[in-house]
Each structure stands twice: as C-alpha cells, then as structure tokens.
Phi, psi and omega in degrees: 000129179288155178292147178301130183294348177277354182293140178225159170284128187274297183212166182240133173248128181241136170277129180234160181267336182221105186297316181297318179295317180294318178299317179301319180295306186288329179277306189278322182276311183265344173090010176291155179256139175287126179256330177197157178235147175241083181059220181266003191253341184206149177220140174250140180229155181210172170246130173072023175086003174299155184300315169187138171259329182233136170243131178241134179214158176245029183299334177280352178118134176298141178078011180301142181287155174289146175293147180293146176296152178083016176244172178288162181136197181294123174277304170195164168239160187241141175249118183269123176262151188288336183199174185295315179299323179292318174299316180300318179296321179295317179295318178301316180297318177301311181296321179297334177271005176076017179277123181287146175270144177262343180174169178207134185218147170257112182264009182082307178275341185204166171241132189224145175234137186242140180206180177237145176279185185291348176252010177086006177287138177287134179231130175250129172254124184211167171225143175273145168280159174301144182304329180295342180261357183294137179290139183234146172281165179304332180276002178093351179286160179296142178241061180298157183214172172229095178249161178295137175264130178282096182297322180298318178295320178299312184295336176296339180274355178287000000 
C-alpha cells in the first residue's frame, strides 16, 4: 500500500556537541525561533510559531566528536523556503554570518544551496518551482538535473 500523499517529514532532531553554539547557528544565522528548552540538554526551534521544526540535544554528551565523513548517517536535511526571494534572503544572511557554502544547484524542480552547520551536519536551503515548471521526460516522468545555480542572480532577489 503506498503512503498517503499528504504525509510530510515533520521535524529533525540533531545531536550536537555544543548546544549554545548550535542554537546560535540555527537562531542567529538561519533565523529560527527558540520555542522551548529542556534544561541544559535540549532546545526546540521553529519557524512561524510551530511547536518545533528542529530539536537540538547533547544527550550523547557535550563535546561529542563529529562522525567521520564517508560513513553512514545524515547526509543532509533540507529547509524549504516558500519562494525565491525568501531563499535569497536566507542565503544572504548565511553569507553575512561568514558561513561558507559547499555548493549550489538548479535541479529543475528546485533551486538549492548547500552548507554545514556548526557540528558539520549537511543543511540544504531550497525552494521548489511550481509543479507546472518541472522538467519532464517524453514519457512524463520527472527529468531532474544538477546544473550550476547562478548565485549572483539569486542574491539579486534578496
């Protein structure tokens, strides 16, 4: 039986080594709001007053090492912005905070910018194009691609 098409990924919980540093990244760099704290060990953050989109915790221990690259685990999680100007403002804010970008791609169905948080977790900032603009193969299937995204053109919309 296929999954109900109304199903969505709800929230992401990340183990971090330094809670204050992680909160500063997600609050100050990306603009999420702190909605609740659980002592010194966990913080929930959201956009727009939702209970939480992100959970950050140090339950594995403060100062825990980052997992080595090239192993299994989280590749990245994605934050969906409602439109291109909002994505552009988010990317501008990231750059203004001195956070380096790891890449930027036009996937045909979306435009995406890639970076890492303060614990080395992959983060994708993206916006979807309207479905009517998605590239299609002759058989009607999606024809996603990975082309260079013109960051300068995107940032002009900030």
